[in-house]
C-alpha positions in Angstrom: 119.0 128.3 45.2 117.7 131.8 44.6 115.4 130.7 42.0 113.7 128.2 44.3 113.2 130.6 47.1 111.5 133.0 44.4 109.2 130.3 43.4 108.3 129.2 47.0 107.8 133.1 47.9 105.8 133.5 44.9 103.5 130.1 45.6 102.9 131.0 49.3 102.0 134.8 47.9 99.3 133.2 45.3 98.0 130.8 48.3 97.6 133.6 50.7 95.8 135.4 47.7 93.7 132.5 46.8 92.7 131.9 50.5 92.1 135.6 51.3 89.6 135.8 48.0 88.0 132.0 49.2 87.3 133.6 53.0 85.7 136.8 51.3 83.5 134.6 49.3 82.6 132.8 52.3 82.0 135.7 54.3 79.7 136.8 51.5 77.9 133.5 51.2 77.2 133.5 54.7 76.0 137.2 54.6 73.3 136.1 51.8 72.1 133.4 54.0 71.8 135.8 57.3 69.6 138.1 54.9 67.5 135.5 54.0 66.8 134.2 57.2 65.9 137.8 58.2 63.3 137.6 54.9 62.1 134.1 56.5 61.6 135.6 59.8 59.8 138.4 58.5 57.6 136.3 56.5 56.6 134.3 59.5 55.8 136.9 61.5 53.2 137.6 59.0 52.1 134.2 59.2 52.0 134.4 62.8 50.0 137.4 62.7 47.4 136.3 60.3 45.4 133.8 62.6 45.0 136.7 64.9 43.4 139.0 62.4 41.1 136.3 60.9 39.8 135.5 64.5 39.1 139.3 64.9 37.6 139.9 61.6 35.5 136.5 62.1 34.4 137.5 65.7 33.3 141.1 64.6 32.0 140.6 61.0 29.7 137.8 59.0 31.3 138.3 55.8 32.0 135.8 53.1 33.3 132.5 54.3 35.0 132.2 50.9 37.4 135.3 51.6 38.3 133.8 55.1 38.9 130.6 53.3 41.2 131.7 50.9 43.2 133.4 53.2 43.6 130.4 55.6 44.5 128.4 52.5 46.8 130.8 51.1 48.5 131.0 54.7 49.0 127.2 54.8 50.7 127.4 51.4 52.6 130.1 52.2 53.9 128.3 55.1 54.5 125.1 53.2 57.0 126.4 50.8 60.7 126.6 52.6 64.1 127.0 50.8 67.1 125.8 52.3 69.6 128.8 52.5 72.3 127.0 50.7 70.2 126.3 47.8 68.8 129.9 46.8 68.4 129.2 42.9 66.0 131.8 41.0 63.6 129.0 40.6 63.3 128.3 44.1 63.2 131.8 45.5 60.5 132.2 42.5 58.3 129.4 44.3 58.6 130.8 47.1 57.7 134.3 46.3 54.5 133.1 44.2 53.3 131.3 47.3 54.2 134.6 49.7 52.3 136.5 46.6 49.1 134.4 46.9 48.8 135.4 50.6 49.6 138.9 50.1 46.6 138.8 47.5 44.1 136.9 49.8 44.9 139.3 52.8 43.9 142.3 50.2 40.8 140.8 49.7 40.0 139.9 53.6 40.9 144.0 54.4 38.7 145.3 51.4 35.8 143.0 52.8 36.5 144.3 56.0 36.2 147.6 55.1 32.6 147.2 54.4 31.9 146.6 58.1 32.0 149.7 60.2 31.7 147.9 63.7 34.9 146.1 62.7 36.8 149.2 61.3 36.2 150.8 64.6 37.3 147.6 66.6 40.7 148.6 68.5 41.9 145.0 68.2 41.5 144.9 64.5 43.1 148.4 64.1 45.9 147.5 66.0 46.4 144.0 63.9 45.9 146.0 60.7 48.8 148.3 61.8 50.9 145.1 62.7 50.3 143.7 59.1 51.3 147.0 57.9 54.5 147.2 59.7 55.3 143.5 58.8 54.7 144.2 54.9 57.3 147.0 55.2 59.7 144.9 57.3 59.4 142.3 54.6 60.1 145.0 51.9 63.2 145.6 53.7 64.5 142.5 54.2 64.0 141.5 50.7 65.8 144.6 49.6 68.5 143.7 52.2 68.6 140.2 50.7 68.9 141.6 47.2 71.9 143.9 48.2 73.5 141.0 49.6 72.9 138.7 46.7 74.3 141.7 44.5 77.4 141.9 46.1 78.1 138.3 46.4 77.0 137.5 42.7 79.3 140.5 41.7 82.2 138.5 43.7 81.4 135.3 42.3 81.7 136.6 38.6 84.6 138.9 38.8 88.3 138.0 38.0 90.0 136.2 39.8 87.4 135.3 42.2 85.7 133.6 39.5 88.6 131.2 39.3 88.4 130.5 43.3 84.5 130.2 43.3 84.5 127.6 40.2 87.2 125.8 42.0 85.3 125.8 45.3 81.9 125.5 43.9 80.3 129.0 44.7 77.3 129.3 42.6 75.3 132.5 41.8 72.3 133.1 44.0 68.8 134.3 43.0 67.1 137.5 43.7 63.8 138.7 44.8 61.8 139.9 41.6 58.5 141.6 41.3 55.6 139.6 40.6 54.0 139.9 37.1 51.4 142.3 37.0 52.6 144.4 40.2 53.7 147.2 37.8 50.0 148.0 37.5 47.9 149.6 40.6 45.5 147.2 42.4 42.0 148.3 41.8 40.0 148.9 45.3 36.3 148.7 45.0 33.8 148.8 47.7 
């Protein structure tokens, strides 16, 4: 009878241990999804600001139509690429990041062209929107760093023993990180 009691106690303890590990993985998975939501929120903020910036620039200067068109097209592409928080694979994140990178590049060209127009640089609306975009880019960086930290904690838990056993049984998969775009180690050239 004592053997059965010991076996039951051990099974109960193992069950509690497994439940605790599973619940920890669920919390970390939800934290990753939360951080991903924050990243998307900041990108949406930027996408919402762009029409205002373009309208301000367009109203204050007659510059290359191609630059304006590139910004509008890049914004359209960037807002079309969405990722489900349940499928944060490295490939999907790379696709999302590539679309956002094209938008960042187009915005850089727009701001560089705008520098050529003194009346635009003095326009308070433009200065305000430029400051908003700069703040948004900083928020995006913070949100992406927070996301990568959450993914790091989650992936570490999913890969370490004994969590890897619980994760494998329960279907928890590693998540992808945001990574620097190719060529971002080189400083951009600004020419006027």
